[in-house]
N, C-alpha and C positions, 0 to 999 in steps of 0.2 A: 598503590598504584595510581592514577589518577580517573576519576569516575567517567571524564570526558573521554580515555581511551576505552574504556572498561566500553563503553556503551555509545560508541560512536557509530557512524556509516561508511566505515571505509568502501571503497570500489568494489570489494571480494562482496558484498554482501548487496551489489544493486547488478540487477538483470543492463546485459550495458549493450546488448546487440538486438538483432532483428531475428536470429539464429531461438536465442535464447525465448522473446517474445511468443515466437510462432511454436517451439515447444511447448508452451504452457496452452495455449489454445490446443496443438494437435489431440490433449485428452485433457480438457480441462473440468475444473466441478467450481461450482460457481455457489457464491453468495451474492442476493442482491440486497440493498438495503439502502433505499431510498437519501442519500443521491449519488451513494456510490455499488459499482459493480466490481466483485472482488474475485477472481479467477487464481487457480491454486494447481499446483500439482506438486509431489513429491519430485524430490533432485536426488542426485549419488554423492553430494558430499554432506561434510557435517556440519552444514550450518544453512540458514534460511536466507534467499536473495528476495530484491524488493525492484516490481517495477510502478512506476505512476503515468500515469496518462491523464490530462487535463485537456480535454480540446477548445479551442479559443469558441468554437462555434455552439460549446455546451456554458464556457463561464463567461461572458465576454471582456469584461474588466483584466490586463491584467493582472492589477492588485490581487484579487478577488481568486487570480489561477494560482499563483505567487502563495496565495494565505493555504487553499488547500493541495498543494505539494508540500510544504510545511508542518500540517499536523499531521497527512499520512508518513510522511516521515517521523515523525516524534513518536508516531505511536507504533510504526514499528519496531524502532529503535528503544522503545523501553519494553514491548512483548518482544525481541528478538531470541530470550533466552527461554523462555518458553514452546518456540517453533519452529520447532524440528524439523532439522534436513527438506523444507519446504521452497516450490519457487511463489511468490502470489504478485499477481497486479492489480495494479487498484484503477479502476478509472472514475473519476467523474463525470457521474450524466447529467444530463443538463434538466433547467430548473433548482440547482444548487444554491443559485446564490437566495433565491425566496423563501429558503431551510434558513433557522434564524444560527447564526453561527456555533452557539455552545449546543443545540441540538445534534446537527450535523459531527460535531466531535464528540458527543457521548454515542452516536449509532457509530461509528467507526470505530471507536473505544470495545464499543459490544461483540463489534466484529472480527476483531484482532483477539480480541480472547477466546470466542470462539475458535479460531483458529490453534491455540493456545491448548487446546484440548486433545 
């Protein structure tokens, strides 16, 4: 089997509408690790799902917003098999562009691994 298919990010692994986001916010559990705010809640499915939010007011340049979206999706993709039936929302908070990219990646990786426990 192709590694890309096994560890991809298909639509079934995404939170795709407002109702799904709202469900996580209604009874949310939080993890704050600057520059990320991670909210999560168990779901009734057999797999985890991810939602990503990077506001323009928090990260001004589109290239940096895209960078954060890319690393969030990549960390989720790599850790998805350890995260059991959980909906995860990851938001990037203001001041994210001031933190070195390597440090931001490390913080995100640690928090995704924490969700895997």
